[in-house]
mmCIF file of the C-alpha atoms, coordinates in Angstrom:
data_MODEL
# 
_entry.id   MODEL 
# 
loop_
_atom_site.group_PDB 
_atom_site.id 
_atom_site.type_symbol 
_atom_site.label_atom_id 
_atom_site.label_alt_id 
_atom_site.label_comp_id 
_atom_site.label_asym_id 
_atom_site.label_entity_id 
_atom_site.label_seq_id 
_atom_site.pdbx_PDB_ins_code 
_atom_site.Cartn_x 
_atom_site.Cartn_y 
_atom_site.Cartn_z 
_atom_site.occupancy 
_atom_site.B_iso_or_equiv 
_atom_site.pdbx_formal_charge 
_atom_site.auth_seq_id 
_atom_site.auth_comp_id 
_atom_site.auth_asym_id 
_atom_site.auth_atom_id 
_atom_site.pdbx_PDB_model_num 
ATOM 1   C CA . MET A 1 1   ? -1.152  9.628   21.491  1.00 0.00 ? 1   MET A CA 1 
ATOM 2   C CA . ALA A 1 2   ? -0.371  6.088   20.543  1.00 0.00 ? 2   ALA A CA 1 
ATOM 3   C CA . THR A 1 3   ? -4.082  5.342   19.797  1.00 0.00 ? 3   THR A CA 1 
ATOM 4   C CA . SER A 1 4   ? -4.064  8.167   17.282  1.00 0.00 ? 4   SER A CA 1 
ATOM 5   C CA . PHE A 1 5   ? -1.359  6.034   15.400  1.00 0.00 ? 5   PHE A CA 1 
ATOM 6   C CA . ALA A 1 6   ? -3.599  2.798   15.793  1.00 0.00 ? 6   ALA A CA 1 
ATOM 7   C CA . MET A 1 7   ? -1.102  1.568   18.357  1.00 0.00 ? 7   MET A CA 1 
ATOM 8   C CA . ASN A 1 8   ? -1.907  -0.162  21.454  1.00 0.00 ? 8   ASN A CA 1 
ATOM 9   C CA . ARG A 1 9   ? -2.117  2.162   24.407  1.00 0.00 ? 9   ARG A CA 1 
ATOM 10  C CA . THR A 1 10  ? 0.247   0.013   26.576  1.00 0.00 ? 10  THR A CA 1 
ATOM 11  C CA . LEU A 1 11  ? 2.757   -0.382  23.730  1.00 0.00 ? 11  LEU A CA 1 
ATOM 12  C CA . GLY A 1 12  ? 2.638   3.452   23.218  1.00 0.00 ? 12  GLY A CA 1 
ATOM 13  C CA . ARG A 1 13  ? 3.382   3.994   26.883  1.00 0.00 ? 13  ARG A CA 1 
ATOM 14  C CA . VAL A 1 14  ? 6.491   1.515   26.786  1.00 0.00 ? 14  VAL A CA 1 
ATOM 15  C CA . HIS A 1 15  ? 7.551   3.517   23.491  1.00 0.00 ? 15  HIS A CA 1 
ATOM 16  C CA . ALA A 1 16  ? 7.213   6.850   25.245  1.00 0.00 ? 16  ALA A CA 1 
ATOM 17  C CA . LEU A 1 17  ? 9.069   5.775   28.324  1.00 0.00 ? 17  LEU A CA 1 
ATOM 18  C CA . VAL A 1 18  ? 11.945  4.506   26.223  1.00 0.00 ? 18  VAL A CA 1 
ATOM 19  C CA . TYR A 1 19  ? 11.912  7.708   24.156  1.00 0.00 ? 19  TYR A CA 1 
ATOM 20  C CA . ILE A 1 20  ? 12.107  9.917   26.972  1.00 0.00 ? 20  ILE A CA 1 
ATOM 21  C CA . SER A 1 21  ? 14.634  8.184   28.835  1.00 0.00 ? 21  SER A CA 1 
ATOM 22  C CA . ILE A 1 22  ? 18.157  9.816   28.970  1.00 0.00 ? 22  ILE A CA 1 
ATOM 23  C CA . GLU A 1 23  ? 20.017  6.554   29.237  1.00 0.00 ? 23  GLU A CA 1 
ATOM 24  C CA . PRO A 1 24  ? 18.925  3.190   27.479  1.00 0.00 ? 24  PRO A CA 1 
ATOM 25  C CA . VAL A 1 25  ? 16.691  1.266   29.711  1.00 0.00 ? 25  VAL A CA 1 
ATOM 26  C CA . ASP A 1 26  ? 16.180  -2.514  30.382  1.00 0.00 ? 26  ASP A CA 1 
ATOM 27  C CA . VAL A 1 27  ? 12.932  -4.532  30.570  1.00 0.00 ? 27  VAL A CA 1 
ATOM 28  C CA . ASP A 1 28  ? 12.878  -4.461  34.375  1.00 0.00 ? 28  ASP A CA 1 
ATOM 29  C CA . THR A 1 29  ? 13.013  -0.750  34.645  1.00 0.00 ? 29  THR A CA 1 
ATOM 30  C CA . VAL A 1 30  ? 10.326  -0.290  31.999  1.00 0.00 ? 30  VAL A CA 1 
ATOM 31  C CA . ALA A 1 31  ? 8.166   -3.023  33.896  1.00 0.00 ? 31  ALA A CA 1 
ATOM 32  C CA . THR A 1 32  ? 8.693   -1.302  37.396  1.00 0.00 ? 32  THR A CA 1 
ATOM 33  C CA . ARG A 1 33  ? 8.079   2.199   36.085  1.00 0.00 ? 33  ARG A CA 1 
ATOM 34  C CA . LEU A 1 34  ? 4.900   1.358   34.312  1.00 0.00 ? 34  LEU A CA 1 
ATOM 35  C CA . ALA A 1 35  ? 3.603   -1.238  36.702  1.00 0.00 ? 35  ALA A CA 1 
ATOM 36  C CA . LEU A 1 36  ? 3.444   -4.056  34.159  1.00 0.00 ? 36  LEU A CA 1 
ATOM 37  C CA . SER A 1 37  ? 4.669   -7.652  34.201  1.00 0.00 ? 37  SER A CA 1 
ATOM 38  C CA . ARG A 1 38  ? 8.090   -8.248  32.983  1.00 0.00 ? 38  ARG A CA 1 
ATOM 39  C CA . GLU A 1 39  ? 7.000   -10.902 30.386  1.00 0.00 ? 39  GLU A CA 1 
ATOM 40  C CA . HIS A 1 40  ? 4.451   -8.397  29.039  1.00 0.00 ? 40  HIS A CA 1 
ATOM 41  C CA . CYS A 1 41  ? 7.242   -5.774  28.793  1.00 0.00 ? 41  CYS A CA 1 
ATOM 42  C CA . VAL A 1 42  ? 9.441   -8.120  26.895  1.00 0.00 ? 42  VAL A CA 1 
ATOM 43  C CA . THR A 1 43  ? 6.581   -8.773  24.242  1.00 0.00 ? 43  THR A CA 1 
ATOM 44  C CA . LEU A 1 44  ? 5.853   -5.078  23.852  1.00 0.00 ? 44  LEU A CA 1 
ATOM 45  C CA . ILE A 1 45  ? 9.611   -4.140  23.677  1.00 0.00 ? 45  ILE A CA 1 
ATOM 46  C CA . GLU A 1 46  ? 10.108  -6.835  20.941  1.00 0.00 ? 46  GLU A CA 1 
ATOM 47  C CA . GLU A 1 47  ? 7.173   -5.489  19.074  1.00 0.00 ? 47  GLU A CA 1 
ATOM 48  C CA . LEU A 1 48  ? 8.726   -2.086  19.058  1.00 0.00 ? 48  LEU A CA 1 
ATOM 49  C CA . VAL A 1 49  ? 12.000  -3.418  17.920  1.00 0.00 ? 49  VAL A CA 1 
ATOM 50  C CA . SER A 1 50  ? 10.283  -5.203  15.172  1.00 0.00 ? 50  SER A CA 1 
ATOM 51  C CA . TRP A 1 51  ? 8.691   -1.912  14.172  1.00 0.00 ? 51  TRP A CA 1 
ATOM 52  C CA . GLY A 1 52  ? 11.985  -0.073  14.230  1.00 0.00 ? 52  GLY A CA 1 
ATOM 53  C CA . LEU A 1 53  ? 10.930  2.224   16.837  1.00 0.00 ? 53  LEU A CA 1 
ATOM 54  C CA . VAL A 1 54  ? 13.329  0.905   19.593  1.00 0.00 ? 54  VAL A CA 1 
ATOM 55  C CA . ARG A 1 55  ? 16.663  -0.772  19.346  1.00 0.00 ? 55  ARG A CA 1 
ATOM 56  C CA . GLU A 1 56  ? 18.898  -2.803  21.615  1.00 0.00 ? 56  GLU A CA 1 
ATOM 57  C CA . VAL A 1 57  ? 22.025  -1.230  22.426  1.00 0.00 ? 57  VAL A CA 1 
ATOM 58  C CA . ASP A 1 58  ? 25.365  -2.428  23.753  1.00 0.00 ? 58  ASP A CA 1 
ATOM 59  C CA . SER A 1 59  ? 25.266  -2.805  27.439  1.00 0.00 ? 59  SER A CA 1 
ATOM 60  C CA . LYS A 1 60  ? 27.983  -2.816  30.219  1.00 0.00 ? 60  LYS A CA 1 
ATOM 61  C CA . ASP A 1 61  ? 26.428  -5.533  31.967  1.00 0.00 ? 61  ASP A CA 1 
ATOM 62  C CA . THR A 1 62  ? 24.367  -8.635  31.017  1.00 0.00 ? 62  THR A CA 1 
ATOM 63  C CA . LEU A 1 63  ? 20.916  -6.914  30.815  1.00 0.00 ? 63  LEU A CA 1 
ATOM 64  C CA . ALA A 1 64  ? 19.851  -5.802  27.299  1.00 0.00 ? 64  ALA A CA 1 
ATOM 65  C CA . ARG A 1 65  ? 19.182  -2.118  27.269  1.00 0.00 ? 65  ARG A CA 1 
ATOM 66  C CA . TYR A 1 66  ? 16.792  -0.420  24.813  1.00 0.00 ? 66  TYR A CA 1 
ATOM 67  C CA . GLU A 1 67  ? 16.719  3.232   23.422  1.00 0.00 ? 67  GLU A CA 1 
ATOM 68  C CA . ALA A 1 68  ? 14.159  4.657   21.096  1.00 0.00 ? 68  ALA A CA 1 
ATOM 69  C CA . GLU A 1 69  ? 14.700  6.514   17.782  1.00 0.00 ? 69  GLU A CA 1 
ATOM 70  C CA . GLN A 1 70  ? 14.890  10.323  18.612  1.00 0.00 ? 70  GLN A CA 1 
ATOM 71  C CA . ASP A 1 71  ? 13.819  11.724  15.547  1.00 0.00 ? 71  ASP A CA 1 
ATOM 72  C CA . PRO A 1 72  ? 9.877   11.947  15.660  1.00 0.00 ? 72  PRO A CA 1 
ATOM 73  C CA . TRP A 1 73  ? 9.758   12.199  11.834  1.00 0.00 ? 73  TRP A CA 1 
ATOM 74  C CA . SER A 1 74  ? 11.757  8.894   11.651  1.00 0.00 ? 74  SER A CA 1 
ATOM 75  C CA . TRP A 1 75  ? 9.440   6.991   14.035  1.00 0.00 ? 75  TRP A CA 1 
ATOM 76  C CA . PHE A 1 76  ? 6.412   8.568   12.497  1.00 0.00 ? 76  PHE A CA 1 
ATOM 77  C CA . LEU A 1 77  ? 7.573   7.221   9.272   1.00 0.00 ? 77  LEU A CA 1 
ATOM 78  C CA . ARG A 1 78  ? 8.316   3.824   10.634  1.00 0.00 ? 78  ARG A CA 1 
ATOM 79  C CA . THR A 1 79  ? 4.833   3.566   12.153  1.00 0.00 ? 79  THR A CA 1 
ATOM 80  C CA . VAL A 1 80  ? 3.271   4.528   8.841   1.00 0.00 ? 80  VAL A CA 1 
ATOM 81  C CA . ARG A 1 81  ? 5.281   1.849   7.187   1.00 0.00 ? 81  ARG A CA 1 
ATOM 82  C CA . GLU A 1 82  ? 4.302   -0.703  9.753   1.00 0.00 ? 82  GLU A CA 1 
ATOM 83  C CA . ARG A 1 83  ? 0.477   0.174   9.384   1.00 0.00 ? 83  ARG A CA 1 
ATOM 84  C CA . TYR A 1 84  ? 1.003   -0.070  5.581   1.00 0.00 ? 84  TYR A CA 1 
ATOM 85  C CA . THR A 1 85  ? 2.301   -3.665  5.784   1.00 0.00 ? 85  THR A CA 1 
ATOM 86  C CA . ARG A 1 86  ? -0.068  -4.794  8.556   1.00 0.00 ? 86  ARG A CA 1 
ATOM 87  C CA . GLU A 1 87  ? -3.339  -3.006  7.504   1.00 0.00 ? 87  GLU A CA 1 
ATOM 88  C CA . PHE A 1 88  ? -3.326  -1.361  4.070   1.00 0.00 ? 88  PHE A CA 1 
ATOM 89  C CA . LEU A 1 89  ? -1.680  -4.357  2.082   1.00 0.00 ? 89  LEU A CA 1 
ATOM 90  C CA . PRO A 1 90  ? -4.293  -6.796  3.432   1.00 0.00 ? 90  PRO A CA 1 
ATOM 91  C CA . LEU A 1 91  ? -6.915  -4.361  2.612   1.00 0.00 ? 91  LEU A CA 1 
ATOM 92  C CA . GLN A 1 92  ? -5.870  -4.012  -0.994  1.00 0.00 ? 92  GLN A CA 1 
ATOM 93  C CA . LYS A 1 93  ? -5.697  -7.838  -1.292  1.00 0.00 ? 93  LYS A CA 1 
ATOM 94  C CA . SER A 1 94  ? -9.246  -8.161  -0.071  1.00 0.00 ? 94  SER A CA 1 
ATOM 95  C CA . VAL A 1 95  ? -10.511 -5.208  -2.205  1.00 0.00 ? 95  VAL A CA 1 
ATOM 96  C CA . ARG A 1 96  ? -8.962  -6.909  -5.227  1.00 0.00 ? 96  ARG A CA 1 
ATOM 97  C CA . GLN A 1 97  ? -10.640 -10.226 -4.604  1.00 0.00 ? 97  GLN A CA 1 
ATOM 98  C CA . VAL A 1 98  ? -13.900 -8.495  -4.255  1.00 0.00 ? 98  VAL A CA 1 
ATOM 99  C CA . HIS A 1 99  ? -13.189 -6.766  -7.550  1.00 0.00 ? 99  HIS A CA 1 
ATOM 100 C CA . ASP A 1 100 ? -12.441 -10.012 -9.367  1.00 0.00 ? 100 ASP A CA 1 
ATOM 101 C CA . HIS A 1 101 ? -15.556 -11.564 -7.957  1.00 0.00 ? 101 HIS A CA 1 
ATOM 102 C CA . ALA A 1 102 ? -17.816 -8.547  -8.866  1.00 0.00 ? 102 ALA A CA 1 
ATOM 103 C CA . ARG A 1 103 ? -16.205 -8.835  -12.526 1.00 0.00 ? 103 ARG A CA 1 
ATOM 104 C CA . GLU A 1 104 ? -17.369 -12.408 -12.655 1.00 0.00 ? 104 GLU A CA 1 
ATOM 105 C CA . LEU A 1 105 ? -20.763 -11.761 -11.383 1.00 0.00 ? 105 LEU A CA 1 
ATOM 106 C CA . ALA A 1 106 ? -21.184 -8.594  -13.710 1.00 0.00 ? 106 ALA A CA 1 
ATOM 107 C CA . ALA A 1 107 ? -20.098 -10.836 -16.737 1.00 0.00 ? 107 ALA A CA 1 
ATOM 108 C CA . SER A 1 108 ? -23.155 -13.094 -16.087 1.00 0.00 ? 108 SER A CA 1 
ATOM 109 C CA . LYS A 1 109 ? -25.650 -10.611 -14.813 1.00 0.00 ? 109 LYS A CA 1 
ATOM 110 C CA . PRO A 1 110 ? -25.460 -7.165  -16.625 1.00 0.00 ? 110 PRO A CA 1 
ATOM 111 C CA . ALA A 1 111 ? -27.628 -5.770  -13.987 1.00 0.00 ? 111 ALA A CA 1 
ATOM 112 C CA . LEU A 1 112 ? -24.511 -5.667  -11.820 1.00 0.00 ? 112 LEU A CA 1 
ATOM 113 C CA . ARG A 1 113 ? -22.604 -3.463  -14.117 1.00 0.00 ? 113 ARG A CA 1 
ATOM 114 C CA . GLU A 1 114 ? -23.206 -0.393  -11.754 1.00 0.00 ? 114 GLU A CA 1 
ATOM 115 C CA . THR A 1 115 ? -22.150 -2.314  -8.769  1.00 0.00 ? 115 THR A CA 1 
ATOM 116 C CA . LEU A 1 116 ? -18.859 -3.387  -10.747 1.00 0.00 ? 116 LEU A CA 1 
ATOM 117 C CA . GLU A 1 117 ? -18.049 0.252   -11.496 1.00 0.00 ? 117 GLU A CA 1 
ATOM 118 C CA . ARG A 1 118 ? -18.235 1.292   -7.937  1.00 0.00 ? 118 ARG A CA 1 
ATOM 119 C CA . VAL A 1 119 ? -16.166 -1.541  -6.770  1.00 0.00 ? 119 VAL A CA 1 
ATOM 120 C CA . GLU A 1 120 ? -13.506 -0.728  -9.572  1.00 0.00 ? 120 GLU A CA 1 
ATOM 121 C CA . ARG A 1 121 ? -13.722 2.924   -8.463  1.00 0.00 ? 121 ARG A CA 1 
ATOM 122 C CA . PHE A 1 122 ? -13.087 1.822   -4.903  1.00 0.00 ? 122 PHE A CA 1 
ATOM 123 C CA . SER A 1 123 ? -10.442 -0.509  -5.905  1.00 0.00 ? 123 SER A CA 1 
ATOM 124 C CA . ARG A 1 124 ? -8.484  2.256   -7.901  1.00 0.00 ? 124 ARG A CA 1 
ATOM 125 C CA . PHE A 1 125 ? -8.880  4.373   -4.822  1.00 0.00 ? 125 PHE A CA 1 
ATOM 126 C CA . ILE A 1 126 ? -7.128  1.946   -2.618  1.00 0.00 ? 126 ILE A CA 1 
ATOM 127 C CA . ASP A 1 127 ? -4.466  1.469   -5.259  1.00 0.00 ? 127 ASP A CA 1 
ATOM 128 C CA . GLU A 1 128 ? -3.871  5.269   -5.392  1.00 0.00 ? 128 GLU A CA 1 
ATOM 129 C CA . VAL A 1 129 ? -3.669  5.543   -1.668  1.00 0.00 ? 129 VAL A CA 1 
ATOM 130 C CA . LEU A 1 130 ? -1.298  2.863   -1.501  1.00 0.00 ? 130 LEU A CA 1 
ATOM 131 C CA . ARG A 1 131 ? 1.025   4.326   -4.082  1.00 0.00 ? 131 ARG A CA 1 
ATOM 132 C CA . PHE A 1 132 ? 0.832   7.538   -2.171  1.00 0.00 ? 132 PHE A CA 1 
ATOM 133 C CA . ILE A 1 133 ? 1.865   6.014   1.163   1.00 0.00 ? 133 ILE A CA 1 
ATOM 134 C CA . ASP A 1 134 ? 4.612   3.823   -0.639  1.00 0.00 ? 134 ASP A CA 1 
ATOM 135 C CA . ALA A 1 135 ? 6.042   7.139   -2.198  1.00 0.00 ? 135 ALA A CA 1 
ATOM 136 C CA . PHE A 1 136 ? 5.764   8.768   1.271   1.00 0.00 ? 136 PHE A CA 1 
ATOM 137 C CA . VAL A 1 137 ? 7.474   5.886   3.098   1.00 0.00 ? 137 VAL A CA 1 
ATOM 138 C CA . ASN A 1 138 ? 10.274  5.577   0.418   1.00 0.00 ? 138 ASN A CA 1 
ATOM 139 C CA . MET A 1 139 ? 11.055  9.280   0.492   1.00 0.00 ? 139 MET A CA 1 
ATOM 140 C CA . GLY A 1 140 ? 12.609  9.035   3.962   1.00 0.00 ? 140 GLY A CA 1 
ATOM 141 C CA . ALA A 1 141 ? 12.149  10.998  7.094   1.00 0.00 ? 141 ALA A CA 1 
ATOM 142 C CA . LYS A 1 142 ? 14.115  14.210  6.303   1.00 0.00 ? 142 LYS A CA 1 
ATOM 143 C CA . PRO A 1 143 ? 12.851  14.697  2.712   1.00 0.00 ? 143 PRO A CA 1 
ATOM 144 C CA . MET A 1 144 ? 9.117   13.875  3.798   1.00 0.00 ? 144 MET A CA 1 
ATOM 145 C CA . ALA A 1 145 ? 9.277   16.333  6.688   1.00 0.00 ? 145 ALA A CA 1 
ATOM 146 C CA . ALA A 1 146 ? 10.614  19.152  4.337   1.00 0.00 ? 146 ALA A CA 1 
ATOM 147 C CA . VAL A 1 147 ? 7.726   18.327  1.730   1.00 0.00 ? 147 VAL A CA 1 
ATOM 148 C CA . LEU A 1 148 ? 5.108   18.271  4.475   1.00 0.00 ? 148 LEU A CA 1 
ATOM 149 C CA . LYS A 1 149 ? 6.332   21.509  6.130   1.00 0.00 ? 149 LYS A CA 1 
ATOM 150 C CA . THR A 1 150 ? 6.292   23.335  2.783   1.00 0.00 ? 150 THR A CA 1 
ATOM 151 C CA . VAL A 1 151 ? 2.825   22.007  1.962   1.00 0.00 ? 151 VAL A CA 1 
ATOM 152 C CA . ALA A 1 152 ? 1.653   23.058  5.331   1.00 0.00 ? 152 ALA A CA 1 
ATOM 153 C CA . LYS A 1 153 ? 2.939   26.697  4.812   1.00 0.00 ? 153 LYS A CA 1 
ATOM 154 C CA . LEU A 1 154 ? 0.859   26.875  1.464   1.00 0.00 ? 154 LEU A CA 1 
ATOM 155 C CA . MET A 1 155 ? -2.244  25.660  2.986   1.00 0.00 ? 155 MET A CA 1 
ATOM 156 C CA . PRO A 1 156 ? -4.741  28.093  4.426   1.00 0.00 ? 156 PRO A CA 1 
ATOM 157 C CA . ARG A 1 157 ? -4.887  27.836  8.340   1.00 0.00 ? 157 ARG A CA 1 
ATOM 158 C CA . GLY A 1 158 ? -8.031  25.938  9.560   1.00 0.00 ? 158 GLY A CA 1 
ATOM 159 C CA . ARG A 1 159 ? -9.224  22.775  11.132  1.00 0.00 ? 159 ARG A CA 1 
ATOM 160 C CA . PHE A 1 160 ? -11.194 19.789  9.932   1.00 0.00 ? 160 PHE A CA 1 
ATOM 161 C CA . ARG A 1 161 ? -14.938 20.276  10.422  1.00 0.00 ? 161 ARG A CA 1 
# 
């Protein structure tokens, strides 16, 4: 499932273990259960913490313990937000640079007008997708879930083909 969200498979395994654990878990437990090195688990848990999918909780001893966000809509939203920041914003920046360069070229070479129009169309598309994702992320988990469930009820049943 992790790879479906463009998450590293091992990172997804760590997230799944922390998610299904009844009690908060420490790094050593995660490392032992998943047969991973402790150092690798520390790195993966730190990444999950930075994404907001896992948080450190107060522990009764000196070992740090972690628990996962239990609301699937919330962690889905956080994953979308993280991908937005890591992938879509750099894409938008690159497309804008290409657009600016295409505009300069088309100004000096009229034959490139059609190419410029295609780049502009794609640039607008990326901007619209990012506005949609931004609205989606800023809506919050509960309202977003309600909207998507309502839309899903209105849509005809079927699969992508």
